[in-house]
Steps between C-alpha positions, in 0.01 A plus 500: 500500500772746585669440168177598315496818708845580385454401141200727423686831525795355309279377214311833483819694476643274220192518291564857383350455152164481669514847649757682270261782408460868538137484579328497736699768689476596866581867582682520165710190574474222237370161599848332476648729758213510758451129480875437569471738798186317627681163479750618763256499790321196360834312495568616857159372612560164323841460671350578838209259441734225389709557814191483722392168324847357546520583868147354549606156366687275735 
């Protein structure tokens, strides 16, 4: 389970052709850039959740 939590942000980051676009923009920032910035806290949450799962297992 913890590996799936860690794999999700990695796969989303690697699949750049899916979100390599200028539109939609957010506050004038193209999709590519704001999605990359959004993936930073998502990755941090996934790492935290994987750590909690690993500590809960004996």
